[in-house]
LUMVO-950313 format. One record per residue (C-alpha): residue number from 1; residue in one letter; x, y, z. Coordinates in pm, 1 decimal. Last residue first. Layout:
# residues N
pos: NUM&code: a&c1: X&c2: Y&c3: Z $
...
# end
This chain:
# residues 231
pos: 231&code: x&c1: 9565.6&c2: 8533.2&c3: 23512.9 $
pos: 230&code: x&c1: 9600.2&c2: 8812.1&c3: 23281.7 $
pos: 229&code: x&c1: 9308.5&c2: 9003.8&c3: 23161.7 $
pos: 228&code: x&c1: 9132.6&c2: 8953.3&c3: 22950.5 $
pos: 227&code: x&c1: 9100.5&c2: 9197.7&c3: 22598.7 $
pos: 226&code: x&c1: 8815.3&c2: 9342.3&c3: 22481.9 $
pos: 225&code: x&c1: 8854.9&c2: 9682.8&c3: 22622.7 $
pos: 224&code: x&c1: 9175.9&c2: 9688.5&c3: 22504.6 $
pos: 223&code: x&c1: 9482.1&c2: 9723.3&c3: 22754.0 $
pos: 222&code: x&c1: 9703.6&c2: 10002.4&c3: 22780.3 $
pos: 221&code: x&c1: 10102.8&c2: 9786.6&c3: 22801.0 $
pos: 220&code: x&c1: 10210.6&c2: 10034.5&c3: 22934.3 $
pos: 219&code: x&c1: 10126.2&c2: 10314.1&c3: 23186.7 $
pos: 218&code: x&c1: 10139.2&c2: 10125.9&c3: 23493.9 $
pos: 217&code: x&c1: 10083.0&c2: 10348.6&c3: 23814.1 $
pos: 216&code: x&c1: 10323.0&c2: 10233.9&c3: 24083.9 $
pos: 215&code: x&c1: 10277.3&c2: 10433.4&c3: 24467.1 $
pos: 214&code: x&c1: 10581.8&c2: 10318.1&c3: 24744.6 $
pos: 213&code: x&c1: 10663.2&c2: 10315.0&c3: 25073.6 $
pos: 212&code: x&c1: 10996.8&c2: 10429.3&c3: 25191.6 $
pos: 211&code: x&c1: 11098.8&c2: 10421.5&c3: 25538.3 $
pos: 210&code: x&c1: 11269.5&c2: 10086.3&c3: 25627.5 $
pos: 209&code: x&c1: 11457.1&c2: 10196.4&c3: 25287.1 $
pos: 208&code: x&c1: 11563.5&c2: 10489.1&c3: 25515.0 $
pos: 207&code: x&c1: 11401.4&c2: 10837.7&c3: 25373.0 $
pos: 206&code: x&c1: 11672.6&c2: 11045.3&c3: 25183.1 $
pos: 205&code: x&c1: 11814.5&c2: 11354.1&c3: 25325.5 $
pos: 204&code: x&c1: 12184.1&c2: 11227.2&c3: 25254.6 $
pos: 203&code: x&c1: 12095.2&c2: 11150.2&c3: 24973.2 $
pos: 202&code: x&c1: 12000.1&c2: 11461.9&c3: 24848.1 $
pos: 201&code: x&c1: 11628.4&c2: 11643.6&c3: 24853.3 $
pos: 200&code: x&c1: 11495.6&c2: 11771.4&c3: 24521.8 $
pos: 199&code: x&c1: 11396.0&c2: 11446.3&c3: 24383.1 $
pos: 198&code: x&c1: 11456.3&c2: 11244.3&c3: 23954.9 $
pos: 197&code: x&c1: 11578.9&c2: 10912.6&c3: 24069.3 $
pos: 196&code: x&c1: 11752.1&c2: 10752.9&c3: 23749.9 $
pos: 195&code: x&c1: 11676.2&c2: 10373.0&c3: 23764.2 $
pos: 194&code: x&c1: 11828.0&c2: 10062.7&c3: 23853.3 $
pos: 193&code: x&c1: 11624.9&c2: 9714.2&c3: 23767.9 $
pos: 192&code: x&c1: 11673.4&c2: 9378.1&c3: 23989.1 $
pos: 191&code: x&c1: 11431.6&c2: 9152.8&c3: 23803.1 $
pos: 190&code: x&c1: 11167.2&c2: 8940.0&c3: 23934.5 $
pos: 189&code: x&c1: 10918.9&c2: 8702.6&c3: 23770.4 $
pos: 188&code: x&c1: 10590.0&c2: 8517.7&c3: 23790.5 $
pos: 187&code: x&c1: 10519.1&c2: 8521.2&c3: 23417.2 $
pos: 186&code: x&c1: 10748.9&c2: 8645.7&c3: 23209.2 $
pos: 185&code: x&c1: 10900.0&c2: 9024.3&c3: 23241.9 $
pos: 184&code: x&c1: 10935.4&c2: 9337.1&c3: 23003.0 $
pos: 183&code: x&c1: 11114.7&c2: 9628.5&c3: 23046.7 $
pos: 182&code: x&c1: 11054.1&c2: 10034.1&c3: 23143.3 $
pos: 181&code: x&c1: 11057.6&c2: 10214.4&c3: 23440.9 $
pos: 180&code: x&c1: 10997.8&c2: 10500.6&c3: 23596.0 $
pos: 179&code: x&c1: 11161.2&c2: 10763.1&c3: 23893.7 $
pos: 178&code: x&c1: 10982.3&c2: 10957.0&c3: 24141.6 $
pos: 177&code: x&c1: 11101.6&c2: 11163.4&c3: 24488.8 $
pos: 176&code: x&c1: 11045.4&c2: 11190.4&c3: 24780.6 $
pos: 175&code: x&c1: 10744.0&c2: 11296.3&c3: 24805.5 $
pos: 174&code: x&c1: 10585.3&c2: 11559.6&c3: 24977.1 $
pos: 173&code: x&c1: 10236.4&c2: 11591.6&c3: 24948.4 $
pos: 172&code: x&c1: 10208.0&c2: 11306.3&c3: 25204.8 $
pos: 171&code: x&c1: 10278.6&c2: 11563.0&c3: 25510.6 $
pos: 170&code: x&c1: 10437.5&c2: 11496.7&c3: 25830.3 $
pos: 169&code: x&c1: 10682.6&c2: 11283.6&c3: 25680.0 $
pos: 168&code: x&c1: 10774.0&c2: 10873.4&c3: 25814.0 $
pos: 167&code: x&c1: 10636.7&c2: 10737.2&c3: 25613.1 $
pos: 166&code: x&c1: 10862.4&c2: 10852.7&c3: 25374.7 $
pos: 165&code: x&c1: 10691.6&c2: 10829.9&c3: 24936.5 $
pos: 164&code: x&c1: 10819.2&c2: 10744.9&c3: 24689.7 $
pos: 163&code: x&c1: 10631.4&c2: 10778.5&c3: 24332.8 $
pos: 162&code: x&c1: 10686.5&c2: 10540.4&c3: 24083.8 $
pos: 161&code: x&c1: 10620.6&c2: 10506.2&c3: 23665.7 $
pos: 160&code: x&c1: 10481.8&c2: 10270.9&c3: 23501.1 $
pos: 159&code: x&c1: 10629.2&c2: 10069.5&c3: 23161.9 $
pos: 158&code: x&c1: 10558.8&c2: 9722.0&c3: 23110.5 $
pos: 157&code: x&c1: 10640.0&c2: 9644.0&c3: 22684.4 $
pos: 156&code: x&c1: 10551.3&c2: 9308.1&c3: 22656.0 $
pos: 155&code: x&c1: 10363.8&c2: 9124.5&c3: 23010.5 $
pos: 154&code: x&c1: 10348.1&c2: 8778.4&c3: 22974.4 $
pos: 153&code: x&c1: 10106.6&c2: 8595.3&c3: 23202.1 $
pos: 152&code: x&c1: 10138.7&c2: 8424.4&c3: 23513.4 $
pos: 151&code: x&c1: 10063.5&c2: 8713.5&c3: 23700.0 $
pos: 150&code: x&c1: 10318.0&c2: 8852.7&c3: 23992.0 $
pos: 149&code: x&c1: 10543.4&c2: 9029.3&c3: 23801.8 $
pos: 148&code: x&c1: 10805.2&c2: 9181.0&c3: 24030.1 $
pos: 147&code: x&c1: 11051.8&c2: 9468.3&c3: 23999.7 $
pos: 146&code: x&c1: 11280.1&c2: 9460.3&c3: 24225.5 $
pos: 145&code: x&c1: 11489.4&c2: 9769.2&c3: 24355.5 $
pos: 144&code: x&c1: 11789.6&c2: 10007.2&c3: 24280.4 $
pos: 143&code: x&c1: 11681.7&c2: 10414.7&c3: 24254.6 $
pos: 142&code: x&c1: 11980.4&c2: 10698.2&c3: 24139.6 $
pos: 141&code: x&c1: 12120.8&c2: 10987.2&c3: 24247.8 $
pos: 140&code: x&c1: 12366.9&c2: 11182.2&c3: 24050.7 $
pos: 139&code: x&c1: 12708.6&c2: 11129.9&c3: 24219.4 $
pos: 138&code: x&c1: 12855.8&c2: 11124.7&c3: 23754.7 $
pos: 137&code: x&c1: 12958.3&c2: 10756.5&c3: 23870.1 $
pos: 136&code: x&c1: 12646.0&c2: 10685.8&c3: 24025.4 $
pos: 135&code: x&c1: 12486.7&c2: 10746.7&c3: 24338.5 $
pos: 134&code: x&c1: 12261.6&c2: 10496.4&c3: 24517.3 $
pos: 133&code: x&c1: 11921.3&c2: 10470.2&c3: 24666.1 $
pos: 132&code: x&c1: 11721.7&c2: 10140.6&c3: 24792.2 $
pos: 131&code: x&c1: 11384.9&c2: 9969.6&c3: 24740.5 $
pos: 130&code: x&c1: 11370.2&c2: 9697.2&c3: 24770.8 $
pos: 129&code: x&c1: 10984.4&c2: 9635.9&c3: 24652.4 $
pos: 128&code: x&c1: 10791.9&c2: 9739.4&c3: 24289.0 $
pos: 127&code: x&c1: 10528.9&c2: 9533.7&c3: 24255.5 $
pos: 126&code: x&c1: 10301.2&c2: 9496.1&c3: 23945.7 $
pos: 125&code: x&c1: 10021.3&c2: 9269.7&c3: 23940.1 $
pos: 124&code: x&c1: 9731.0&c2: 9449.1&c3: 24082.0 $
pos: 123&code: x&c1: 9829.3&c2: 9747.7&c3: 23810.6 $
pos: 122&code: x&c1: 9778.1&c2: 9531.3&c3: 23501.3 $
pos: 121&code: x&c1: 9470.2&c2: 9603.0&c3: 23394.7 $
pos: 120&code: x&c1: 9595.8&c2: 9963.0&c3: 23436.0 $
pos: 119&code: x&c1: 9363.2&c2: 10243.1&c3: 23676.9 $
pos: 118&code: x&c1: 9220.4&c2: 10491.4&c3: 23515.6 $
pos: 117&code: x&c1: 9373.9&c2: 10861.0&c3: 23633.8 $
pos: 116&code: x&c1: 9093.8&c2: 11032.6&c3: 23782.2 $
pos: 115&code: x&c1: 9262.6&c2: 11182.8&c3: 24081.9 $
pos: 114&code: x&c1: 9670.3&c2: 11210.3&c3: 24033.7 $
pos: 113&code: x&c1: 9783.9&c2: 11011.1&c3: 24301.7 $
pos: 112&code: x&c1: 10035.0&c2: 10819.5&c3: 24059.6 $
pos: 111&code: x&c1: 10201.5&c2: 11092.0&c3: 23839.2 $
pos: 110&code: x&c1: 10317.6&c2: 11221.4&c3: 24175.1 $
pos: 109&code: x&c1: 10460.7&c2: 11542.5&c3: 24155.0 $
pos: 108&code: x&c1: 10706.3&c2: 11589.9&c3: 24322.5 $
pos: 107&code: x&c1: 10757.0&c2: 11912.0&c3: 24572.3 $
pos: 106&code: x&c1: 10969.8&c2: 12151.9&c3: 24707.3 $
pos: 105&code: x&c1: 11032.0&c2: 12213.4&c3: 25089.5 $
pos: 104&code: x&c1: 10944.5&c2: 12587.0&c3: 25202.3 $
pos: 103&code: x&c1: 11178.7&c2: 12780.2&c3: 25342.4 $
pos: 102&code: x&c1: 11232.9&c2: 12831.8&c3: 25705.6 $
pos: 101&code: x&c1: 11308.1&c2: 12478.1&c3: 25779.7 $
pos: 100&code: x&c1: 11682.7&c2: 12519.2&c3: 25557.6 $
pos: 99&code: x&c1: 11743.0&c2: 12807.8&c3: 25706.5 $
pos: 98&code: x&c1: 11709.7&c2: 12677.3&c3: 26063.1 $
pos: 97&code: x&c1: 11956.1&c2: 12453.1&c3: 25935.9 $
pos: 96&code: x&c1: 12204.2&c2: 12634.4&c3: 25802.1 $
pos: 95&code: x&c1: 12243.9&c2: 12851.7&c3: 26121.0 $
pos: 94&code: x&c1: 12266.2&c2: 12607.9&c3: 26338.1 $
pos: 93&code: x&c1: 12493.9&c2: 12426.3&c3: 26149.5 $
pos: 92&code: x&c1: 12753.8&c2: 12742.4&c3: 26144.7 $
pos: 91&code: x&c1: 12701.2&c2: 12822.9&c3: 26465.6 $
pos: 90&code: x&c1: 12808.7&c2: 12483.2&c3: 26623.3 $
pos: 89&code: x&c1: 13103.2&c2: 12478.8&c3: 26279.3 $
pos: 88&code: x&c1: 13159.6&c2: 12766.1&c3: 26531.1 $
pos: 87&code: x&c1: 13135.1&c2: 12682.8&c3: 26823.4 $
pos: 86&code: x&c1: 13409.1&c2: 12314.1&c3: 26766.8 $
pos: 85&code: x&c1: 13655.2&c2: 12530.4&c3: 26632.8 $
pos: 84&code: x&c1: 13683.3&c2: 12783.3&c3: 26918.3 $
pos: 83&code: x&c1: 13688.7&c2: 12437.0&c3: 27159.7 $
pos: 82&code: x&c1: 13923.4&c2: 12327.4&c3: 26972.6 $
pos: 81&code: x&c1: 14139.1&c2: 12629.1&c3: 26966.8 $
pos: 80&code: x&c1: 14087.5&c2: 12680.5&c3: 27376.8 $
pos: 79&code: x&c1: 14195.6&c2: 12295.6&c3: 27402.0 $
pos: 78&code: x&c1: 14534.4&c2: 12407.1&c3: 27222.4 $
pos: 77&code: x&c1: 14609.1&c2: 12649.9&c3: 27379.3 $
pos: 76&code: x&c1: 14557.9&c2: 12485.3&c3: 27727.5 $
pos: 75&code: x&c1: 14760.2&c2: 12226.6&c3: 27638.5 $
pos: 74&code: x&c1: 15089.6&c2: 12501.2&c3: 27508.9 $
pos: 73&code: x&c1: 14988.9&c2: 12678.6&c3: 27855.2 $
pos: 72&code: x&c1: 15055.7&c2: 12341.2&c3: 28088.0 $
pos: 71&code: x&c1: 14806.8&c2: 12259.0&c3: 28273.5 $
pos: 70&code: x&c1: 14775.7&c2: 12322.9&c3: 28650.2 $
pos: 69&code: x&c1: 14941.4&c2: 12160.9&c3: 28994.1 $
pos: 68&code: x&c1: 14799.3&c2: 12275.9&c3: 29281.9 $
pos: 67&code: x&c1: 14991.0&c2: 12533.2&c3: 29568.8 $
pos: 66&code: x&c1: 14850.8&c2: 12351.6&c3: 29887.5 $
pos: 65&code: x&c1: 14628.4&c2: 12574.2&c3: 30073.5 $
pos: 64&code: x&c1: 14823.1&c2: 12872.4&c3: 30315.3 $
pos: 63&code: x&c1: 14671.1&c2: 12800.9&c3: 30638.8 $
pos: 62&code: x&c1: 14435.1&c2: 13014.2&c3: 30863.4 $
pos: 61&code: x&c1: 14366.7&c2: 12925.6&c3: 31231.1 $
pos: 60&code: x&c1: 13989.2&c2: 13014.3&c3: 31331.9 $
pos: 59&code: x&c1: 13969.9&c2: 13049.6&c3: 31717.7 $
pos: 58&code: x&c1: 13868.0&c2: 12794.7&c3: 31948.5 $
pos: 57&code: x&c1: 14127.8&c2: 12882.9&c3: 32243.1 $
pos: 56&code: x&c1: 14323.4&c2: 13193.3&c3: 32223.1 $
pos: 55&code: x&c1: 14667.1&c2: 13212.8&c3: 32023.6 $
pos: 54&code: x&c1: 14944.9&c2: 13228.4&c3: 32236.5 $
pos: 53&code: x&c1: 15155.1&c2: 13553.8&c3: 32128.7 $
pos: 52&code: x&c1: 15525.1&c2: 13471.2&c3: 32023.3 $
pos: 51&code: x&c1: 15745.3&c2: 13471.2&c3: 32292.1 $
pos: 50&code: x&c1: 15930.8&c2: 13836.0&c3: 32284.9 $
pos: 49&code: x&c1: 16237.5&c2: 13848.5&c3: 32143.9 $
pos: 48&code: x&c1: 16602.9&c2: 13932.3&c3: 32387.5 $
pos: 47&code: x&c1: 16731.4&c2: 14177.9&c3: 32438.1 $
pos: 46&code: x&c1: 17138.9&c2: 14144.5&c3: 32391.7 $
pos: 45&code: x&c1: 17379.7&c2: 14206.8&c3: 32707.4 $
pos: 44&code: x&c1: 17660.8&c2: 14382.2&c3: 32711.1 $
pos: 43&code: x&c1: 17989.6&c2: 14142.6&c3: 32798.6 $
pos: 42&code: x&c1: 18074.4&c2: 14100.8&c3: 33219.0 $
pos: 41&code: x&c1: 18422.4&c2: 14305.2&c3: 33368.9 $
pos: 40&code: x&c1: 18601.0&c2: 14014.6&c3: 33477.0 $
pos: 39&code: x&c1: 18928.1&c2: 14177.4&c3: 33420.6 $
pos: 38&code: x&c1: 18873.2&c2: 14578.2&c3: 33331.7 $
pos: 37&code: x&c1: 18816.0&c2: 14665.9&c3: 32951.4 $
pos: 36&code: x&c1: 19175.0&c2: 14745.9&c3: 32851.7 $
pos: 35&code: x&c1: 19297.7&c2: 15110.6&c3: 32812.2 $
pos: 34&code: x&c1: 19318.4&c2: 15289.4&c3: 32541.1 $
pos: 33&code: x&c1: 19536.5&c2: 15547.8&c3: 32579.9 $
pos: 32&code: x&c1: 19821.2&c2: 15331.7&c3: 32688.7 $
pos: 31&code: x&c1: 19826.8&c2: 15158.8&c3: 32350.4 $
pos: 30&code: x&c1: 19936.9&c2: 15521.9&c3: 32181.8 $
pos: 29&code: x&c1: 20183.5&c2: 15564.8&c3: 32479.8 $
pos: 28&code: x&c1: 20386.7&c2: 15227.9&c3: 32421.7 $
pos: 27&code: x&c1: 20414.3&c2: 15274.1&c3: 32080.2 $
pos: 26&code: x&c1: 20542.0&c2: 15609.4&c3: 32092.5 $
pos: 25&code: x&c1: 20822.7&c2: 15528.2&c3: 32413.5 $
pos: 24&code: x&c1: 20896.6&c2: 15240.4&c3: 32135.4 $
pos: 23&code: x&c1: 20966.6&c2: 15455.4&c3: 31850.9 $
pos: 22&code: x&c1: 21193.4&c2: 15759.5&c3: 32122.7 $
pos: 21&code: x&c1: 21378.3&c2: 15438.9&c3: 32235.9 $
pos: 20&code: x&c1: 21517.8&c2: 15349.8&c3: 31902.4 $
pos: 19&code: x&c1: 21502.4&c2: 14991.4&c3: 31872.1 $
pos: 18&code: x&c1: 21793.5&c2: 14705.4&c3: 31931.9 $
pos: 17&code: x&c1: 21971.7&c2: 14908.1&c3: 32124.6 $
pos: 16&code: x&c1: 22320.5&c2: 14891.2&c3: 32221.1 $
pos: 15&code: x&c1: 22491.9&c2: 15009.3&c3: 31927.4 $
pos: 14&code: x&c1: 22350.1&c2: 15358.5&c3: 32021.8 $
pos: 13&code: x&c1: 22060.3&c2: 15543.5&c3: 31843.0 $
pos: 12&code: x&c1: 22106.8&c2: 15842.8&c3: 31574.3 $
pos: 11&code: x&c1: 21755.3&c2: 15997.2&c3: 31531.1 $
pos: 10&code: x&c1: 21563.5&c2: 15920.4&c3: 31116.3 $
pos: 9&code: x&c1: 21224.4&c2: 15895.4&c3: 31313.5 $
pos: 8&code: x&c1: 21144.0&c2: 15603.0&c3: 31172.1 $
pos: 7&code: x&c1: 21441.3&c2: 15432.7&c3: 30950.6 $
pos: 6&code: x&c1: 21594.2&c2: 15477.9&c3: 31298.4 $
pos: 5&code: x&c1: 22018.5&c2: 15539.3&c3: 31224.8 $
pos: 4&code: x&c1: 22287.1&c2: 15381.1&c3: 31387.9 $
pos: 3&code: x&c1: 22585.3&c2: 15462.1&c3: 31610.7 $
pos: 2&code: x&c1: 22954.0&c2: 15385.9&c3: 31588.8 $
pos: 1&code: x&c1: 23229.9&c2: 15572.0&c3: 31908.1 $
# end
């Protein structure tokens, strides 16, 4: 009689069995050790979550503020850099301004304002007008003006000193500058003239043309006591 060997337990099994009876018995015994739940048994209930507490009437409700869009970091860096540069420039200008105010103002001597000076007979016929300031090619301050002869006589060898005053100056002891001129004028003639300006100020500190007045002192030609005044 032929038999076959069970690969699980190694026992001989008759050919009439498709499976080893001993192994099948063990498998059925293990399943019986864990009995299934009875049919129709309810599942284990879970505890429900409690509902949220109601908010009392009139109680303040806090809402989170909406997020704001801020400036990017690179833009803030540029803005702060310009702010610091402006602050430094302002401090530098303020220090220089108050330092110049505390220093005594340099005065320019006015030859025309000297006491005891005898007026030249040509004095009342010569006019200096149209005064404005400029820089020459060497960056020196020069003054441009119009020299006019209001007499009917030739004036040869004409020379004089001119002191420039600013009408807005608080003290007339501080002249804006002075210059000299020389030349000749025909009767009722006007000439455009340019002369270097003697001043202690920079060109931006000089008064504007509409705030300028001039003192003119004619130094030549010297009239003799017997000569007649020009007419």
